[in-house]
C-alpha positions in Angstrom: -2.0 6.8 -32.3 -4.9 4.8 -30.7 -4.1 3.1 -27.0 -4.1 -0.4 -28.3 -1.5 0.4 -31.2 1.0 1.9 -28.6 0.5 -0.9 -26.4 1.3 -3.6 -29.1 4.4 -1.1 -29.6 5.4 -1.3 -26.4 4.9 -5.1 -26.7 7.2 -5.4 -30.0 10.1 -2.8 -28.3 10.1 -5.3 -25.1 10.5 -8.3 -27.2 13.0 -7.0 -29.4 15.4 -6.6 -26.1 14.1 -9.4 -24.3 17.5 -9.9 -22.0 17.9 -6.2 -21.2 14.3 -6.1 -20.5 14.2 -9.1 -17.9 17.3 -7.3 -16.5 15.2 -4.1 -16.2 12.6 -5.6 -14.8 14.3 -7.4 -11.7 14.0 -4.1 -9.3 10.3 -4.4 -10.2 10.4 -8.5 -9.6 12.0 -8.1 -6.3 10.2 -5.1 -4.7 6.7 -6.3 -5.9 7.5 -10.1 -4.7 9.4 -8.9 -1.2 6.2 -6.5 -0.9 3.4 -9.3 -1.2 5.5 -11.9 0.7 5.6 -9.5 3.3 2.1 -8.7 3.4 1.0 -12.0 2.9 2.7 -13.4 5.9 1.5 -10.5 8.0 -2.2 -11.0 6.9 -1.8 -14.5 7.6 -0.3 -14.0 10.6 -3.3 -11.8 12.1 -5.8 -14.3 10.6 -4.3 -17.0 12.0 -3.6 -15.2 15.5 -7.5 -14.6 15.0 -8.5 -18.2 14.7 -5.9 -19.9 17.0 -5.3 -17.5 19.7 -7.6 -14.7 19.9 -10.6 -17.4 19.3 -12.2 -17.6 23.3 -15.6 -19.2 22.1 -18.6 -18.1 21.1 -19.5 -14.6 21.9 -16.9 -15.4 24.8 -14.5 -13.6 26.9 -12.6 -14.6 30.3 -12.4 -13.3 33.6 -9.3 -13.8 35.6 -7.0 -12.6 38.0 -4.2 -11.3 36.1 -5.9 -9.9 32.6 -3.2 -8.9 29.7 0.3 -8.4 31.2 2.6 -6.6 29.0 5.6 -6.0 31.6 7.1 -7.6 34.3 6.7 -4.7 36.5 3.1 -5.0 35.5 2.7 -8.6 36.4 4.6 -7.4 39.9 1.9 -5.2 41.1 -0.8 -6.9 39.6 0.2 -9.8 41.6 0.0 -8.0 44.7 -3.1 -6.0 44.1 -5.4 -8.6 42.4 -7.4 -10.7 44.5 -8.0 -15.0 43.5 -11.1 -15.4 41.6 -12.8 -18.3 43.3 -15.7 -20.5 42.6 -17.8 -18.4 45.3 -17.6 -15.6 42.5 -18.6 -17.7 39.4 -21.9 -18.6 41.5 -22.1 -14.9 41.8 -22.0 -14.5 38.5 -24.4 -16.6 37.2 -27.2 -15.5 39.8 -29.6 -13.5 38.1 -27.6 -13.2 34.6 -29.2 -10.2 32.3 -26.5 -10.6 29.1 -24.9 -13.3 30.2 -26.0 -16.9 28.6 -23.3 -19.1 30.6 -20.4 -19.0 32.3 -17.8 -22.0 33.5 -14.8 -22.4 35.7 -11.3 -23.2 34.4 -7.9 -24.0 36.4 -5.0 -25.5 34.5 -1.1 -26.9 35.3 1.1 -29.4 33.7 1.8 -32.8 34.6 3.1 -36.3 33.4 0.7 -38.7 31.6 0.9 -42.5 31.4 -0.4 -45.6 29.9 1.0 -49.1 30.7 5.1 -48.2 30.0 4.1 -45.2 27.9 4.9 -41.8 29.7 3.9 -38.5 28.5 5.3 -35.5 30.2 4.5 -31.8 30.4 1.2 -32.4 29.4 -1.7 -29.6 29.7 -4.1 -30.4 32.6 -7.3 -28.7 33.1 -9.9 -28.7 35.2 -13.2 -27.4 34.2 -17.0 -26.9 34.6 -19.4 -29.4 33.1 -21.0 -26.6 30.9 -17.5 -25.6 29.5 -18.4 -27.5 26.8 -21.0 -25.3 25.9 -18.8 -22.3 26.1 -15.2 -23.1 24.8 -14.3 -23.7 21.3 -13.2 -27.3 22.1 -15.5 -29.9 20.4 -16.7 -33.3 21.0 -15.1 -36.3 18.3 -15.7 -39.2 19.9 -17.7 -40.0 23.4 -18.6 -37.3 25.0 -17.9 -34.4 27.6 -17.1 -33.8 31.1 -20.7 -34.6 32.8 -22.7 -32.6 35.6 -22.9 -35.6 38.1 -19.2 -36.0 36.9 -18.1 -32.6 38.4 -20.8 -33.0 41.4 -18.8 -36.2 42.5 -15.7 -35.4 41.4 -15.1 -38.8 39.5 -11.8 -39.7 37.9 -13.4 -39.1 34.5 -11.5 -37.5 31.8 -11.5 -35.7 28.2 -8.3 -35.8 26.0 -7.2 -34.2 22.9 -6.3 -35.5 20.0 -2.8 -35.9 20.1 -3.0 -37.9 22.9 -4.8 -40.1 21.3 -2.4 -40.5 18.4 0.2 -41.0 20.5 -1.3 -43.5 23.5 -4.0 -45.3 21.5 -2.9 -45.3 17.7 -4.6 -48.1 16.8 -7.6 -48.7 19.8 -10.3 -47.3 20.5 -9.9 -45.0 23.5 -13.2 -44.6 24.9 -13.5 -46.4 28.6 -9.8 -47.0 28.6 -7.6 -46.1 31.5 -4.5 -43.5 32.0 -2.7 -42.2 35.0 -2.7 -38.6 35.3 0.3 -38.1 37.7 0.0 -41.3 39.0 -3.7 -41.4 39.5 -6.0 -43.7 37.2 -9.0 -41.8 35.1 -11.4 -43.3 32.9 -11.7 -41.8 29.2 -15.0 -40.4 28.3 -14.5 -38.7 25.2 -11.7 -37.6 22.6 -11.9 -33.7 21.1 -11.9 -33.2 17.4 -8.4 -32.1 15.9 -7.2 -28.3 16.8 -4.5 -28.5 14.7 -1.1 -26.6 15.6 -0.2 -23.3 16.5 3.2 -22.2 14.8 4.2 -25.7 14.9 2.9 -26.7 18.1 0.1 -28.9 19.1 -3.1 -28.0 20.4 -4.5 -31.1 21.2 -1.8 -32.6 23.7 -4.4 -31.6 26.7 -6.5 -33.7 29.3 -9.8 -32.0 30.8 -11.0 -33.2 34.0 -14.2 -32.3 36.4 -12.7 -29.0 38.0 -13.7 -30.6 41.5 -11.6 -33.4 41.0 -8.5 -31.2 39.7 -9.1 -29.1 43.1 -9.3 -32.5 45.2 -5.8 -33.6 43.5 -4.2 -30.6 43.2 -6.1 -28.3 45.8 -8.1 -25.2 45.3 -5.7 -22.6 46.8 -5.3 -20.2 43.6 -7.1 -18.8 41.3 -9.3 -19.8 38.9 -10.4 -18.6 35.4 -13.8 -17.9 34.5 -15.2 -18.2 30.8 -18.0 -15.9 30.4 -20.5 -16.4 27.3 -22.7 -13.7 26.2 -26.5 -14.1 25.2 -25.2 -12.4 21.6 -22.2 -10.5 20.2 -24.0 -7.1 20.4 -24.3 -7.9 24.3 -20.7 -8.7 25.0 -19.8 -5.4 26.6 -22.7 -5.4 28.3 -21.9 -8.7 30.0 -18.6 -7.9 30.7 -20.4 -4.7 32.5 -22.6 -7.2 34.3 -19.4 -8.9 35.3 -17.7 -6.0 36.4 -20.4 -4.8 38.9 -21.0 -8.0 40.2 -17.1 -8.7 41.4 -16.6 -4.8 42.7 -19.6 -5.4 44.9 -18.4 -8.4 46.0 -14.7 -6.5 46.7 -16.4 -3.6 48.1 -14.2 -1.6 45.6 -15.3 2.4 45.5 -16.4 3.8 42.4 -12.9 5.2 41.8 -11.1 2.2 42.8 -9.2 0.4 39.5 -10.1 -3.1 38.9 -8.3 -5.7 40.9 -9.5 -8.5 38.4 -8.7 -8.9 34.8 -11.2 -9.1 31.7 -9.5 -10.8 28.4 -11.8 -10.6 25.1 -10.7 -11.4 21.3 -10.8 -7.8 20.3 -8.3 -6.6 23.5 -5.9 -9.5 22.0 -6.0 -8.4 18.9 -5.0 -4.7 19.9 -2.3 -6.5 21.8 -0.9 -7.9 18.9 -1.6 -4.6 17.0 0.6 -3.1 19.2 3.1 -5.3 19.1 3.4 -6.0 15.4 1.4 -2.9 13.8 4.8 -0.7 13.9 6.8 -3.5 12.6 4.6 -4.3 9.7 4.3 -0.8 8.5 8.1 -0.3 8.8 8.7 -3.9 6.9 6.2 -2.7 4.1 8.2 0.5 3.9 11.8 -1.0 3.7 10.8 -3.5 1.0 8.8 -0.8 -0.8 12.1 0.9 -1.0 13.3 -2.1 -3.9 10.2 -0.8 -5.9 11.1 2.7 -6.1 15.1 1.6 -7.1 13.3 -0.8 -9.9 11.5 2.5 -11.4 15.1 4.5 -11.5 16.3 1.3 -13.6 13.5 1.9 -15.5 14.0 5.4 -16.2 17.4 5.0 -17.0 16.8 2.2 -19.7 14.0 4.3 -21.0 17.2 7.1 -21.3 19.0 4.8 -23.2 16.2 3.2 -25.6 15.7 7.0 -26.5 19.2 7.4 -27.5 19.5 4.1 -29.4 15.8 5.2 -31.3 16.6 8.7 -32.3 16.7 8.0 -35.9 13.1 6.2 -35.2 11.9 9.0 -33.4 12.9 11.2 -36.3 11.3 9.2 -39.0 8.1 8.8 -36.6 7.6 12.7 -36.7 8.6 13.5 -40.4 6.0 11.0 -41.1 3.2 13.0 -38.8 3.8 11.7 -35.5 2.5 14.1 -33.0 4.7 15.0 -29.5 1.4 13.1 -27.8 2.1 10.0 -30.1 5.6 10.2 -28.9 4.7 10.5 -25.4 2.4 7.8 -25.4 4.6 5.6 -27.3 7.3 5.8 -24.5 4.9 6.2 -21.6 3.3 3.0 -22.7 6.5 0.8 -23.1 7.5 2.3 -19.6 4.3 1.2 -18.0 3.9 -1.9 -19.4 7.3 -3.0 -18.8 6.7 -2.1 -15.5 3.2 -3.9 -15.3 4.8 -7.1 -16.5 7.6 -7.0 -13.7 5.0 -6.7 -11.1 2.9 -9.4 -12.5 5.9 -11.8 -12.6 6.8 -10.5 -9.1 3.2 -11.5 -7.7 3.4 -14.9 -9.5 6.7 -15.4 -7.6 5.3 -14.0 -3.9 2.8 -17.0 -4.3 5.2 -19.6 -4.7 7.3 -18.0 -2.1 4.5 -17.6 0.3 3.4 -21.5 0.0 6.9 -22.7 0.5 7.2 -20.9 3.7 4.3 -22.4 4.8 5.5 -25.5 3.6 8.9 -25.8 5.3 8.3 -23.4 8.5 4.5 -23.7 9.1 4.2 -20.0 8.7 0.8 -18.9 7.6 0.7 -16.7 4.7 -2.9 -15.4 2.9 -2.2 -13.8 -0.6 -4.6 -10.8 0.0 -6.4 -9.8 -3.5 -6.7 -5.9 -2.4 -2.5 -6.0 -2.1 -2.3 -8.0 -5.2 -4.3 -5.6 -7.3 -2.5 -2.7 -5.2 1.1 -4.2 -5.8 0.0 -4.3 -9.8 -1.2 -0.8 -9.5 1.7 0.4 -7.7 4.1 -1.2 -10.3 2.3 0.1 -13.3 2.1 3.6 -11.6 6.4 3.4 -10.9 6.3 2.5 -14.9 4.1 5.4 -15.9 5.9 8.3 -13.5 9.4 7.2 -14.1 8.8 7.2 -17.9 7.4 10.9 -17.5 11.0 12.5 -18.4 12.1 10.2 -21.2 8.9 10.1 -23.0 9.2 14.1 -22.7 12.5 14.0 -23.9 11.8 11.6 -27.0 9.0 14.1 -27.7 11.0 17.2 -27.7 13.9 16.0 -30.2 13.9 18.2 -33.4 12.7 15.8 -36.3 15.6 16.6 -38.8 18.4 16.6 -36.0 16.9 12.9 -35.1 16.9 12.1 -38.8 20.6 13.1 -38.9 21.4 10.4 -36.0 23.2 7.4 -36.5 
């Protein structure tokens, strides 16, 4: 019996019992759909995290007081041990750089924004160096960014996010308009390109002003963050070492002393995400995969029933010259095709569910090609594996006894 002939016989047997075949496939459909949905959510979240959260700018990393903190105890210890980072540290980092392309300072807090009678509360206010535009992922859409002269003279100029434009200037050009930041008048010089949301929360709800103006208003006490850009992707680690040498030297740390400052990189953020969600992802995929095993057991049971129902058919085929391997191939083809169809239906359902989850809950999903083919391969393999015993049982039937069956 040729392969295509056995597949054709398998399809005809499946179509002859449509309802039973569909009910048999429910386990495989549910298993494949849940696995693909879970993997889609995981893959989508990983990509989303990398693009939206771990993106620190082109070849950039951040130097701050605390670094990445994963527990309250760690935060308490570092807040006592680590020293504030000041603008003098920034100037030292920018002196005679080798692997550093540029570096800029940043401070932030929350505040209120007012235009005429309209008040927006809890807006992110950032004070930055004027050269931050060359490092940060924020890009100019209208107007311009903060100028060096405005930083030098502590001008009350600001660069605002797209969300503020929608709320405060829905029908008016915001450039050169005045707003009040915590009661102080500022002139808008530019608007950022829309950055979208992170898990439904807008990323465009911010105001940027010169760091000198920020410190004049809110004080220079406290630590700044320094965003550093390396000369290229291959130089990021060397740029980090360069920053580390400068800061350790300024703080008179001995060779064996731990750093009393933090360096945050995109890789470090992704490693943290992997530590938090990696095990959860593996467990989630493992648990949902149980449904595939259950589906395989259902297929084996139905195939055993099919062997019993088709005992006479098997006897006729054997009496006409069919060999054991032909019978085995026929039933294995039927179980494999049945399971593969279930896998394809499961993938289609998973794709639709992923899109629905994205629309309803703003959760990112991404249908991975690798896992799609893997799911189809696994579903076909399950059908093949769990079809072995029914096929073997059918092949060992005695043709004479089989012909006597009703």
